[in-house]
All heavy atoms as a GROMACS GRO file, in nm:
protein
  474
    1MET      N    1  17.497 -13.168   1.966
    1MET     CA    2  17.508 -13.313   1.967
    1MET      C    3  17.655 -13.348   1.953
    1MET      O    4  17.724 -13.295   1.868
    1MET     CB    5  17.426 -13.373   1.852
    1MET     CG    6  17.425 -13.524   1.857
    1MET     SD    7  17.327 -13.604   1.729
    1MET     CE    8  17.164 -13.559   1.777
    2LEU      N    9  17.700 -13.435   2.040
    2LEU     CA   10  17.840 -13.475   2.039
    2LEU      C   11  17.848 -13.627   2.039
    2LEU      O   12  17.785 -13.692   2.124
    2LEU     CB   13  17.911 -13.417   2.161
    2LEU     CG   14  18.061 -13.434   2.170
    2LEU    CD1   15  18.130 -13.368   2.051
    2LEU    CD2   16  18.112 -13.373   2.299
    3LEU      N   17  17.920 -13.683   1.946
    3LEU     CA   18  17.934 -13.828   1.934
    3LEU      C   19  17.798 -13.899   1.929
    3LEU      O   20  17.780 -14.007   1.983
    3LEU     CB   21  18.017 -13.884   2.050
    3LEU     CG   22  18.162 -13.838   2.058
    3LEU    CD1   23  18.226 -13.888   2.186
    3LEU    CD2   24  18.241 -13.886   1.938
    4GLY      N   25  17.702 -13.835   1.865
    4GLY     CA   26  17.570 -13.895   1.849
    4GLY      C   27  17.482 -13.886   1.972
    4GLY      O   28  17.372 -13.938   1.974
    5SER      N   29  17.528 -13.819   2.075
    5SER     CA   30  17.451 -13.806   2.199
    5SER      C   31  17.385 -13.669   2.205
    5SER      O   32  17.451 -13.566   2.189
    5SER     CB   33  17.544 -13.822   2.320
    5SER     OG   34  17.473 -13.792   2.438
    6PRO      N   35  17.254 -13.664   2.230
    6PRO     CA   36  17.184 -13.536   2.240
    6PRO      C   37  17.197 -13.472   2.378
    6PRO      O   38  17.125 -13.379   2.411
    6PRO     CB   39  17.040 -13.573   2.209
    6PRO     CG   40  17.027 -13.712   2.262
    6PRO     CD   41  17.162 -13.777   2.235
    7LEU      N   42  17.288 -13.519   2.462
    7LEU     CA   43  17.303 -13.470   2.598
    7LEU      C   44  17.344 -13.322   2.596
    7LEU      O   45  17.448 -13.286   2.541
    7LEU     CB   46  17.408 -13.553   2.673
    7LEU     CG   47  17.429 -13.524   2.820
    7LEU    CD1   48  17.300 -13.548   2.898
    7LEU    CD2   49  17.541 -13.610   2.876
    8SER      N   50  17.263 -13.238   2.657
    8SER     CA   51  17.291 -13.095   2.665
    8SER      C   52  17.364 -13.062   2.794
    8SER      O   53  17.375 -13.146   2.884
    8SER     CB   54  17.159 -13.016   2.661
    8SER     OG   55  17.084 -13.042   2.779
    9CYS      N   56  17.410 -12.939   2.806
    9CYS     CA   57  17.475 -12.895   2.930
    9CYS      C   58  17.377 -12.902   3.046
    9CYS      O   59  17.413 -12.944   3.157
    9CYS     CB   60  17.528 -12.753   2.916
    9CYS     SG   61  17.670 -12.740   2.807
   10ASP      N   62  17.252 -12.864   3.022
   10ASP     CA   63  17.150 -12.872   3.127
   10ASP      C   64  17.125 -13.018   3.166
   10ASP      O   65  17.110 -13.050   3.284
   10ASP     CB   66  17.019 -12.808   3.081
   10ASP     CG   67  17.026 -12.656   3.075
   10ASP    OD1   68  17.111 -12.597   3.145
   10ASP    OD2   69  16.946 -12.598   3.000
   11GLY      N   70  17.120 -13.106   3.067
   11GLY     CA   71  17.100 -13.248   3.094
   11GLY      C   72  17.215 -13.305   3.176
   11GLY      O   73  17.193 -13.382   3.269
   12TYR      N   74  17.337 -13.266   3.141
   12TYR     CA   75  17.455 -13.311   3.214
   12TYR      C   76  17.449 -13.261   3.359
   12TYR      O   77  17.478 -13.335   3.453
   12TYR     CB   78  17.582 -13.261   3.144
   12TYR     CG   79  17.710 -13.313   3.203
   12TYR    CD1   80  17.752 -13.443   3.179
   12TYR    CD2   81  17.790 -13.231   3.283
   12TYR    CE1   82  17.869 -13.491   3.233
   12TYR    CE2   83  17.908 -13.278   3.337
   12TYR     CZ   84  17.947 -13.409   3.311
   12TYR     OH   85  18.064 -13.456   3.365
   13ALA      N   86  17.409 -13.135   3.378
   13ALA     CA   87  17.397 -13.078   3.512
   13ALA      C   88  17.293 -13.154   3.593
   13ALA      O   89  17.312 -13.178   3.713
   13ALA     CB   90  17.362 -12.930   3.504
   14ASN      N   91  17.182 -13.192   3.530
   14ASN     CA   92  17.078 -13.268   3.600
   14ASN      C   93  17.130 -13.404   3.644
   14ASN      O   94  17.093 -13.454   3.751
   14ASN     CB   95  16.954 -13.285   3.512
   14ASN     CG   96  16.877 -13.157   3.497
   14ASN    OD1   97  16.882 -13.069   3.582
   14ASN    ND2   98  16.804 -13.144   3.387
   15ILE      N   99  17.214 -13.466   3.564
   15ILE     CA  100  17.274 -13.594   3.602
   15ILE      C  101  17.367 -13.575   3.721
   15ILE      O  102  17.365 -13.652   3.817
   15ILE     CB  103  17.348 -13.657   3.482
   15ILE    CG1  104  17.247 -13.699   3.375
   15ILE    CG2  105  17.433 -13.776   3.526
   15ILE    CD1  106  17.309 -13.730   3.241
   16GLU      N  107  17.448 -13.470   3.716
   16GLU     CA  108  17.542 -13.444   3.825
   16GLU      C  109  17.472 -13.419   3.958
   16GLU      O  110  17.522 -13.457   4.063
   16GLU     CB  111  17.630 -13.323   3.792
   16GLU     CG  112  17.737 -13.351   3.690
   16GLU     CD  113  17.829 -13.232   3.671
   16GLU    OE1  114  17.781 -13.117   3.670
   16GLU    OE2  115  17.950 -13.256   3.656
   17THR      N  116  17.356 -13.353   3.954
   17THR     CA  117  17.285 -13.321   4.078
   17THR      C  118  17.189 -13.432   4.122
   17THR      O  119  17.125 -13.419   4.226
   17THR     CB  120  17.205 -13.190   4.063
   17THR    OG1  121  17.109 -13.206   3.958
   17THR    CG2  122  17.297 -13.072   4.034
   18GLY      N  123  17.179 -13.537   4.042
   18GLY     CA  124  17.090 -13.647   4.077
   18GLY      C  125  16.946 -13.625   4.036
   18GLY      O  126  16.858 -13.701   4.075
   19SER      N  127  16.920 -13.521   3.958
   19SER     CA  128  16.784 -13.492   3.913
   19SER      C  129  16.744 -13.578   3.793
   19SER      O  130  16.627 -13.582   3.757
   19SER     CB  131  16.770 -13.345   3.875
   19SER     OG  132  16.800 -13.263   3.986
   20ALA      N  133  16.841 -13.641   3.729
   20ALA     CA  134  16.813 -13.724   3.611
   20ALA      C  135  16.912 -13.840   3.609
   20ALA      O  136  17.020 -13.833   3.669
   20ALA     CB  137  16.826 -13.642   3.483
   21ASN      N  138  16.875 -13.946   3.542
   21ASN     CA  139  16.963 -14.061   3.523
   21ASN      C  140  17.033 -14.050   3.388
   21ASN      O  141  16.983 -13.985   3.296
   21ASN     CB  142  16.884 -14.192   3.528
   21ASN     CG  143  16.830 -14.221   3.665
   21ASN    OD1  144  16.896 -14.196   3.765
   21ASN    ND2  145  16.708 -14.270   3.671
   22ILE      N  146  17.147 -14.114   3.376
   22ILE     CA  147  17.223 -14.110   3.252
   22ILE      C  148  17.187 -14.232   3.166
   22ILE      O  149  17.163 -14.341   3.219
   22ILE     CB  150  17.375 -14.106   3.281
   22ILE    CG1  151  17.452 -14.075   3.154
   22ILE    CG2  152  17.423 -14.232   3.350
   22ILE    CD1  153  17.597 -14.038   3.178
   23PHE      N  154  17.178 -14.211   3.038
   23PHE     CA  155  17.158 -14.322   2.944
   23PHE      C  156  17.292 -14.389   2.921
   23PHE      O  157  17.398 -14.325   2.926
   23PHE     CB  158  17.104 -14.271   2.810
   23PHE     CG  159  16.961 -14.225   2.816
   23PHE    CD1  160  16.929 -14.091   2.827
   23PHE    CD2  161  16.858 -14.318   2.809
   23PHE    CE1  162  16.798 -14.048   2.831
   23PHE    CE2  163  16.725 -14.276   2.814
   23PHE     CZ  164  16.695 -14.141   2.825
   24ASP      N  165  17.289 -14.519   2.896
   24ASP     CA  166  17.414 -14.592   2.873
   24ASP      C  167  17.489 -14.536   2.754
   24ASP      O  168  17.612 -14.525   2.756
   24ASP     CB  169  17.390 -14.742   2.859
   24ASP     CG  170  17.288 -14.777   2.752
   24ASP    OD1  171  17.221 -14.688   2.699
   24ASP    OD2  172  17.274 -14.898   2.724
   25SER      N  173  17.419 -14.492   2.651
   25SER     CA  174  17.485 -14.435   2.533
   25SER      C  175  17.558 -14.305   2.567
   25SER      O  176  17.664 -14.276   2.512
   25SER     CB  177  17.384 -14.411   2.420
   25SER     OG  178  17.279 -14.328   2.465
   26ASP      N  179  17.501 -14.226   2.660
   26ASP     CA  180  17.568 -14.103   2.703
   26ASP      C  181  17.693 -14.135   2.786
   26ASP      O  182  17.794 -14.066   2.776
   26ASP     CB  183  17.474 -14.015   2.786
   26ASP     CG  184  17.358 -13.961   2.702
   26ASP    OD1  185  17.377 -13.943   2.580
   26ASP    OD2  186  17.251 -13.938   2.759
   27LEU      N  187  17.688 -14.240   2.865
   27LEU     CA  188  17.804 -14.282   2.944
   27LEU      C  189  17.917 -14.325   2.852
   27LEU      O  190  18.034 -14.291   2.875
   27LEU     CB  191  17.766 -14.393   3.040
   27LEU     CG  192  17.870 -14.434   3.143
   27LEU    CD1  193  17.907 -14.317   3.233
   27LEU    CD2  194  17.817 -14.549   3.227
   28VAL      N  195  17.883 -14.396   2.745
   28VAL     CA  196  17.984 -14.437   2.647
   28VAL      C  197  18.046 -14.313   2.581
   28VAL      O  198  18.168 -14.305   2.566
   28VAL     CB  199  17.923 -14.531   2.541
   28VAL    CG1  200  18.019 -14.555   2.426
   28VAL    CG2  201  17.882 -14.663   2.605
   29ALA      N  202  17.964 -14.215   2.546
   29ALA     CA  203  18.015 -14.093   2.484
   29ALA      C  204  18.108 -14.018   2.580
   29ALA      O  205  18.216 -13.972   2.541
   29ALA     CB  206  17.899 -14.003   2.441
   30LEU      N  207  18.068 -14.007   2.708
   30LEU     CA  208  18.152 -13.938   2.806
   30LEU      C  209  18.284 -14.012   2.828
   30LEU      O  210  18.388 -13.949   2.847
   30LEU     CB  211  18.077 -13.922   2.938
   30LEU     CG  212  17.960 -13.825   2.935
   30LEU    CD1  213  17.882 -13.830   3.066
   30LEU    CD2  214  18.008 -13.683   2.907
   31LYS      N  215  18.279 -14.144   2.824
   31LYS     CA  216  18.402 -14.224   2.835
   31LYS      C  217  18.499 -14.188   2.724
   31LYS      O  218  18.619 -14.171   2.746
   31LYS     CB  219  18.368 -14.373   2.830
   31LYS     CG  220  18.488 -14.464   2.832
   31LYS     CD  221  18.447 -14.607   2.802
   31LYS     CE  222  18.565 -14.702   2.800
   31LYS     NZ  223  18.669 -14.671   2.705
   32GLN      N  224  18.446 -14.174   2.604
   32GLN     CA  225  18.531 -14.138   2.489
   32GLN      C  226  18.580 -13.994   2.498
   32GLN      O  227  18.697 -13.966   2.471
   32GLN     CB  228  18.454 -14.160   2.359
   32GLN     CG  229  18.424 -14.305   2.331
   32GLN     CD  230  18.335 -14.324   2.210
   32GLN    OE1  231  18.286 -14.228   2.151
   32GLN    NE2  232  18.313 -14.449   2.172
   33ILE      N  233  18.495 -13.903   2.540
   33ILE     CA  234  18.533 -13.762   2.552
   33ILE      C  235  18.644 -13.743   2.654
   33ILE      O  236  18.743 -13.674   2.630
   33ILE     CB  237  18.410 -13.676   2.590
   33ILE    CG1  238  18.312 -13.672   2.473
   33ILE    CG2  239  18.452 -13.536   2.632
   33ILE    CD1  240  18.175 -13.619   2.510
   34PHE      N  241  18.628 -13.806   2.772
   34PHE     CA  242  18.725 -13.789   2.879
   34PHE      C  243  18.842 -13.887   2.871
   34PHE      O  244  18.936 -13.876   2.948
   34PHE     CB  245  18.657 -13.801   3.016
   34PHE     CG  246  18.560 -13.690   3.044
   34PHE    CD1  247  18.426 -13.717   3.067
   34PHE    CD2  248  18.601 -13.558   3.048
   34PHE    CE1  249  18.336 -13.614   3.093
   34PHE    CE2  250  18.514 -13.454   3.074
   34PHE     CZ  251  18.380 -13.483   3.095
   35ASP      N  252  18.834 -13.984   2.777
   35ASP     CA  253  18.939 -14.083   2.757
   35ASP      C  254  18.975 -14.153   2.888
   35ASP      O  255  19.089 -14.153   2.932
   35ASP     CB  256  19.063 -14.019   2.694
   35ASP     CG  257  19.164 -14.123   2.647
   35ASP    OD1  258  19.123 -14.236   2.613
   35ASP    OD2  259  19.285 -14.092   2.645
   36VAL      N  260  18.871 -14.210   2.951
   36VAL     CA  261  18.889 -14.281   3.078
   36VAL      C  262  18.823 -14.419   3.069
   36VAL      O  263  18.744 -14.446   2.979
   36VAL     CB  264  18.826 -14.202   3.196
   36VAL    CG1  265  18.896 -14.070   3.217
   36VAL    CG2  266  18.677 -14.182   3.176
   37ASP      N  267  18.855 -14.505   3.166
   37ASP     CA  268  18.788 -14.634   3.179
   37ASP      C  269  18.655 -14.612   3.250
   37ASP      O  270  18.639 -14.517   3.327
   37ASP     CB  271  18.873 -14.731   3.262
   37ASP     CG  272  19.000 -14.773   3.190
   37ASP    OD1  273  18.997 -14.786   3.066
   37ASP    OD2  274  19.102 -14.794   3.259
   38PHE      N  275  18.560 -14.702   3.228
   38PHE     CA  276  18.432 -14.691   3.296
   38PHE      C  277  18.448 -14.690   3.447
   38PHE      O  278  18.373 -14.623   3.518
   38PHE     CB  279  18.339 -14.807   3.255
   38PHE     CG  280  18.281 -14.791   3.118
   38PHE    CD1  281  18.315 -14.881   3.018
   38PHE    CD2  282  18.194 -14.689   3.087
   38PHE    CE1  283  18.262 -14.868   2.891
   38PHE    CE2  284  18.140 -14.675   2.960
   38PHE     CZ  285  18.175 -14.765   2.861
   39ASP      N  286  18.547 -14.763   3.498
   39ASP     CA  287  18.570 -14.771   3.643
   39ASP      C  288  18.585 -14.632   3.706
   39ASP      O  289  18.545 -14.611   3.820
   39ASP     CB  290  18.695 -14.853   3.674
   39ASP     CG  291  18.680 -14.999   3.639
   39ASP    OD1  292  18.565 -15.044   3.618
   39ASP    OD2  293  18.782 -15.068   3.631
   40GLU      N  294  18.641 -14.538   3.632
   40GLU     CA  295  18.665 -14.405   3.689
   40GLU      C  296  18.536 -14.331   3.718
   40GLU      O  297  18.532 -14.245   3.805
   40GLU     CB  298  18.756 -14.325   3.597
   40GLU     CG  299  18.897 -14.383   3.591
   40GLU     CD  300  18.995 -14.292   3.520
   40GLU    OE1  301  18.997 -14.171   3.550
   40GLU    OE2  302  19.069 -14.344   3.436
   41PHE      N  303  18.429 -14.362   3.647
   41PHE     CA  304  18.300 -14.298   3.673
   41PHE      C  305  18.242 -14.345   3.806
   41PHE      O  306  18.157 -14.277   3.864
   41PHE     CB  307  18.199 -14.330   3.562
   41PHE     CG  308  18.229 -14.262   3.431
   41PHE    CD1  309  18.263 -14.337   3.320
   41PHE    CD2  310  18.222 -14.124   3.419
   41PHE    CE1  311  18.290 -14.276   3.199
   41PHE    CE2  312  18.248 -14.062   3.299
   41PHE     CZ  313  18.283 -14.138   3.188
   42PHE      N  314  18.285 -14.460   3.854
   42PHE     CA  315  18.225 -14.520   3.972
   42PHE      C  316  18.317 -14.522   4.093
   42PHE      O  317  18.284 -14.585   4.194
   42PHE     CB  318  18.178 -14.663   3.937
   42PHE     CG  319  18.085 -14.665   3.820
   42PHE    CD1  320  18.131 -14.703   3.694
   42PHE    CD2  321  17.953 -14.624   3.833
   42PHE    CE1  322  18.045 -14.703   3.584
   42PHE    CE2  323  17.867 -14.623   3.724
   42PHE     CZ  324  17.913 -14.663   3.600
   43GLU      N  325  18.430 -14.452   4.086
   43GLU     CA  326  18.522 -14.446   4.200
   43GLU      C  327  18.452 -14.385   4.320
   43GLU      O  328  18.380 -14.285   4.309
   43GLU     CB  329  18.645 -14.361   4.166
   43GLU     CG  330  18.748 -14.435   4.088
   43GLU     CD  331  18.873 -14.351   4.061
   43GLU    OE1  332  18.891 -14.246   4.125
   43GLU    OE2  333  18.951 -14.393   3.976
   44GLY      N  334  18.471 -14.447   4.436
   44GLY     CA  335  18.415 -14.394   4.559
   44GLY      C  336  18.270 -14.432   4.584
   44GLY      O  337  18.214 -14.396   4.686
   45ILE      N  338  18.210 -14.505   4.492
   45ILE     CA  339  18.072 -14.548   4.511
   45ILE      C  340  18.076 -14.687   4.575
   45ILE      O  341  18.142 -14.776   4.523
   45ILE     CB  342  17.996 -14.553   4.377
   45ILE    CG1  343  17.989 -14.413   4.317
   45ILE    CG2  344  17.856 -14.611   4.397
   45ILE    CD1  345  17.926 -14.408   4.180
   46PRO      N  346  18.006 -14.705   4.687
   46PRO     CA  347  18.006 -14.837   4.751
   46PRO      C  348  17.956 -14.944   4.655
   46PRO      O  349  17.869 -14.919   4.571
   46PRO     CB  350  17.908 -14.820   4.867
   46PRO     CG  351  17.894 -14.673   4.886
   46PRO     CD  352  17.923 -14.608   4.756
   47THR      N  353  18.012 -15.063   4.669
   47THR     CA  354  17.974 -15.171   4.577
   47THR      C  355  17.847 -15.243   4.620
   47THR      O  356  17.792 -15.321   4.543
   47THR     CB  357  18.088 -15.275   4.565
   47THR    OG1  358  18.120 -15.321   4.696
   47THR    CG2  359  18.209 -15.213   4.502
   48SER      N  360  17.800 -15.218   4.740
   48SER     CA  361  17.675 -15.280   4.782
   48SER      C  362  17.595 -15.178   4.862
   48SER      O  363  17.650 -15.087   4.923
   48SER     CB  364  17.700 -15.404   4.866
   48SER     OG  365  17.765 -15.369   4.986
   49ARG      N  366  17.465 -15.196   4.857
   49ARG     CA  367  17.378 -15.111   4.937
   49ARG      C  368  17.252 -15.190   4.969
   49ARG      O  369  17.218 -15.286   4.903
   49ARG     CB  370  17.343 -14.982   4.865
   49ARG     CG  371  17.265 -15.002   4.739
   49ARG     CD  372  17.236 -14.872   4.673
   49ARG     NE  373  17.151 -14.896   4.557
   49ARG     CZ  374  17.100 -14.803   4.484
   49ARG    NH1  375  17.125 -14.678   4.509
   49ARG    NH2  376  17.022 -14.831   4.382
   50LYS      N  377  17.187 -15.147   5.071
   50LYS     CA  378  17.066 -15.215   5.112
   50LYS      C  379  16.956 -15.186   5.010
   50LYS      O  380  16.926 -15.070   4.983
   50LYS     CB  381  17.024 -15.166   5.250
   50LYS     CG  382  16.911 -15.242   5.311
   50LYS     CD  383  16.884 -15.193   5.452
   50LYS     CE  384  16.775 -15.274   5.516
   50LYS     NZ  385  16.750 -15.229   5.651
   51LEU      N  386  16.897 -15.289   4.956
   51LEU     CA  387  16.791 -15.274   4.857
   51LEU      C  388  16.656 -15.283   4.924
   51LEU      O  389  16.635 -15.362   5.016
   51LEU     CB  390  16.802 -15.381   4.748
   51LEU     CG  391  16.931 -15.380   4.669
   51LEU    CD1  392  16.932 -15.497   4.570
   51LEU    CD2  393  16.947 -15.250   4.593
   52GLN      N  394  16.563 -15.202   4.878
   52GLN     CA  395  16.429 -15.206   4.932
   52GLN      C  396  16.335 -15.261   4.825
   52GLN      O  397  16.345 -15.226   4.709
   52GLN     CB  398  16.383 -15.067   4.972
   52GLN     CG  399  16.464 -15.007   5.085
   52GLN     CD  400  16.420 -14.867   5.119
   52GLN    OE1  401  16.344 -14.806   5.046
   52GLN    NE2  402  16.467 -14.816   5.230
   53HIS      N  403  16.244 -15.345   4.867
   53HIS     CA  404  16.147 -15.401   4.776
   53HIS      C  405  16.032 -15.303   4.763
   53HIS      O  406  15.975 -15.259   4.861
   53HIS     CB  407  16.099 -15.536   4.829
   53HIS     CG  408  16.000 -15.604   4.742
   53HIS    ND1  409  16.001 -15.594   4.605
   53HIS    CD2  410  15.896 -15.684   4.770
   53HIS    CE1  411  15.903 -15.664   4.555
   53HIS    NE2  412  15.837 -15.720   4.653
   54ARG      N  413  15.995 -15.266   4.640
   54ARG     CA  414  15.890 -15.167   4.618
   54ARG      C  415  15.752 -15.227   4.598
   54ARG      O  416  15.654 -15.157   4.591
   54ARG     CB  417  15.925 -15.082   4.496
   54ARG     CG  418  16.045 -14.998   4.516
   54ARG     CD  419  16.068 -14.913   4.396
   54ARG     NE  420  16.180 -14.823   4.417
   54ARG     CZ  421  16.212 -14.727   4.337
   54ARG    NH1  422  16.145 -14.707   4.227
   54ARG    NH2  423  16.315 -14.650   4.362
   55GLY      N  424  15.745 -15.357   4.586
   55GLY     CA  425  15.616 -15.421   4.560
   55GLY      C  426  15.536 -15.442   4.687
   55GLY      O  427  15.571 -15.394   4.794
   56ARG      N  428  15.429 -15.518   4.671
   56ARG     CA  429  15.346 -15.551   4.786
   56ARG      C  430  15.425 -15.642   4.880
   56ARG      O  431  15.512 -15.716   4.840
   56ARG     CB  432  15.221 -15.624   4.742
   56ARG     CG  433  15.131 -15.538   4.659
   56ARG     CD  434  15.004 -15.611   4.627
   56ARG     NE  435  15.035 -15.744   4.573
   56ARG     CZ  436  14.946 -15.827   4.526
   56ARG    NH1  437  14.821 -15.794   4.524
   56ARG    NH2  438  14.980 -15.945   4.478
   57LYS      N  439  15.387 -15.637   5.005
   57LYS     CA  440  15.449 -15.725   5.104
   57LYS      C  441  15.402 -15.867   5.076
   57LYS      O  442  15.286 -15.890   5.042
   57LYS     CB  443  15.410 -15.684   5.245
   57LYS     CG  444  15.476 -15.558   5.290
   57LYS     CD  445  15.442 -15.530   5.435
   57LYS     CE  446  15.509 -15.402   5.481
   57LYS     NZ  447  15.477 -15.373   5.620
   58LYS      N  448  15.492 -15.961   5.093
   58LYS     CA  449  15.456 -16.102   5.076
   58LYS      C  450  15.366 -16.145   5.190
   58LYS      O  451  15.387 -16.109   5.305
   58LYS     CB  452  15.582 -16.191   5.078
   58LYS     CG  453  15.651 -16.204   4.950
   58LYS     CD  454  15.760 -16.309   4.966
   58LYS     CE  455  15.820 -16.346   4.834
   58LYS     NZ  456  15.924 -16.447   4.851
   59GLU      N  457  15.267 -16.222   5.152
   59GLU     CA  458  15.180 -16.278   5.256
   59GLU      C  459  15.249 -16.399   5.314
   59GLU      O  460  15.303 -16.481   5.242
   59GLU     CB  461  15.046 -16.317   5.196
   59GLU     CG  462  14.965 -16.198   5.151
   59GLU     CD  463  14.830 -16.238   5.099
   59GLU    OE1  464  14.776 -16.342   5.145
   59GLU    OE2  465  14.777 -16.167   5.014
   60GLU      N  466  15.250 -16.410   5.445
   60GLU     CA  467  15.318 -16.522   5.511
   60GLU      C  468  15.222 -16.633   5.541
   60GLU      O  469  15.109 -16.622   5.554
   60GLU     CB  470  15.386 -16.474   5.638
   60GLU     CG  471  15.497 -16.376   5.603
   60GLU     CD  472  15.568 -16.329   5.729
   60GLU    OE1  473  15.565 -16.399   5.832
   60GLU    OE2  474  15.627 -16.223   5.724
   0.00000   0.00000   0.00000
């Protein structure tokens, strides 16, 4: 456990490969560990993407 986060090496690897999502508390801990701004975690990620609606189709 580091900085109150139970994130393990396996858990971190799962986040890196897209097999798991990161908790906001773990992101805060990683920010402190790496001494970076939050913006650096999101460099190169497009700011918009096409969203898909997962619910039922609207009746017209």
